[in-house]
N, C-alpha and C positions, 0 to 999 in steps of 0.2 A: 560522561558526566557533563560535557560542554553544553549539550542540548538540554540536559536536565536542569542546569542552572538557567539557561535561556527560558525554559518553560516556567520556572519559578518566578523569575524577574518579570515576565509578562503575564503572570497570574493565569495560566491556563487551568481550566477546570480539571479536577481529578475524579476518577482515574482516566477519563477520556474527555478531550475537548473537541467537540464535533467540528467547529470552525477551523481549528488548527489542523485537524486531519484532512478536511476538505481543501485547505490551502496546500498541504503537501501533495494531495492527489492532483490538484490543478497544476502544480509544478511538474509532476510526473507526466501528465498529459502534454505539457509544453515540450518536454524532452522528446517524447515520441513524435511529436509534430515536427520538431527541428531535425531530428536524426532518423532518417528513414531506415537505417540499418538496425534500429532497435525495434524488435517485434513485440516485446512484452515487458511489463513491470509489475512487481508485487511489492506492496508496501504495508508496513506496520509501524506506527509511531513515527520516528524519524529515520527508520531504516528501510531503504528501497533497493530492490534488486532489479537490474535491467538486463534483459536477455537479447543479445545481438544475433542477427542472422548467421547461420552456420558458415556461409561463404563470404561473410563481410570482410571487406578490405579497408574498413574505416581506419584512417591514419596508419595505413599499412600494417594494421594489427599490432601496433606498438602499444603495449598495455599502459605505460605511463601517460601517453598522450590521450588515450581513450578515457582513462579515469579522470585526468585533470580537466578535460574539456566538458565532460558530463557533469562533474561535481561543480565546476565554476558556473556552468549554465543553469543548473538547478538552483544554486544559491542566489544567483542574480535574479531569477524569476521569483524566488521566494520574497526578496526585498521589493520587487516591482509590484507583486500581487498582494502585498500585505494589507493595504487599505481597502482592497476589494472584499476581503474577508473580515478585517477588523477596522471598520471605518471610524470607530470611536476610541481606538486604542493606539497609543503612540508606539512606534517601533523604536525602542530605546537604544538598541545596538544591533548590528546585523548578525545573523546566525553563522555558524561555521559547520561544515560537513566534511567528512573524509570518505575515502572509498578505496577499493582494491579490485583488481581484475582476476578472475579465475577462469581457466579454460577447461571446461568439462568435456570428457571424451565421447559422451553419447547423450541422446535425448532422454533416455531412461534415467540417467543420473541427474540431469537437470530437473526432470519431474520429481524425482525423489527429494532433491534439495528444496524445491518449492513447496512440496508437501510437508517436509519437516518444518519449514518456516511457518506454514499455516497452523500446524499442530502447536508450535511454540507460541503463536499468537493467542490461541485459545488458552493455553496453560498460564501464560503471563497475564492475560486480561482477567481471567477468573480470579487469580491470586490478587491482582491489583484492585479489583472491584471489592473483594472481601477486605483487603487491607485498608483501603481508604474509607470504606463504610465504618469500620471499627474505629479508625482515627477520628472521623467526623462525629462518632457517637460518644467520644470522650476519652478513648484509650490513647496512651502514648504510642509513638511509632514502635518502640522496642516491645511494649506489651502486645501490640497487634502482631508483630512478627512472631513472638513467642506463642500467641494464641493459635496462629496458623501453622506453626511448625509441625511437620509430619502429617498434616491433613490431606485427604485424598479428594478427588473430584466430587464424590457423593456428599462428603462432609461439608465441603465448601458450598455446594448447592443448598444443603439443608440450613446452613448458617444464614445464607442470604434470604431464604424464604421465611424461616422461623423468626429471625431477629429483625430483619429489615423489610420483609414483605416483598422481596424482589425475586422474580423468576428469572434466573440467569439466561435462559434460552429465549426470553422475550426482550432482552436488551438488543439495541440496534445491531444488525448483522455485520456492519462495518467494524464495530468494536470486537466482535467475536471471531470474524474470519478474515479481517484485513481487506485490502483493496487490490483488485487486479485491473491493470490498465493495458488495453490492447486495441487493435484496429478491427473494425467490422465493415462490410460493404453496406453502403447506404445509397438509396436511389435519390437522384437529383433531377428535378424537372427543369427542362430548359427548352427554349424555342428552337425549332429546326429551321432549315433554310426555307421550307415551305410555309413557315409561320405557325404550324401546329406544334403542340407540346411534345417533347421527346424525353424519354427517361435515360439517364446515364448513370452507371454505377461508379461510385467513388468511395475511397476509404475514409472512415471517420474514427477518431480515437475516442474510446469510451472508458468510463470507470464503472466497474461492476464489483460484486462481492460474492463471486462464485465459490463453490466448494471445489478447489483445484486438487484436492487429494484424490477425488474420484476420477476414474478414467473417462467418464462421460464428457467432462469439459474438454479434454484434449481430443477426443474423438470428434466433437462438434467443431473444434477450431484447430484442425491439423496444420494449417499454414503457420501458426505461431512458432512451431519448432521445425518448420520446413519439411513436414512429413506429408506424404500422399494419403488421402483417405483410404482406410482399409476396405477391401471388397468383402461384403458380407455374404 
């Protein structure tokens, strides 16, 4: 509820504020740039998961130290970057985030966890889109909750199309699938000793909105979970 109150005080758009989400993503990028032992992050709203390398010895693998330093760094970056994303909006008070560390025993379980998070993103976003459209159309929050109680995916899609002219699957993919933050190899052109341009590969942290439920993402990026590419 702490961040819910923060979003209300700062008047974030409902059900999704694109700039607020981009700010969170920028903070996640900063975390990966600062901590090389973090390979991947998946984020929805104010909830971000960070995946560390399997062999990481960051802070001697002490969970409390890892959580505290990542959370504090993320929070400080949020405050520092606020004006970059909200140049005309005052930061009335700093946000607060919490965290916990979980040691998963296998890459398969990590993928299952992240897939569950993306499924949850879709379920929550579809519900919230319907809820806030009903509220903005004049219904009270309790009436909107009652209206949506027991409805399934198809019924919510029909509500959005028929009542509000919104095709849910045309909404921004970041809202529907969340954000994935990870490193990719990028070519950098630089001058060689002979003066001719030379290309050098370096890692770059990017934000994308992939379907991470499908195996194809992990097959294309095996290094995220320290896996060797499978031989076909």
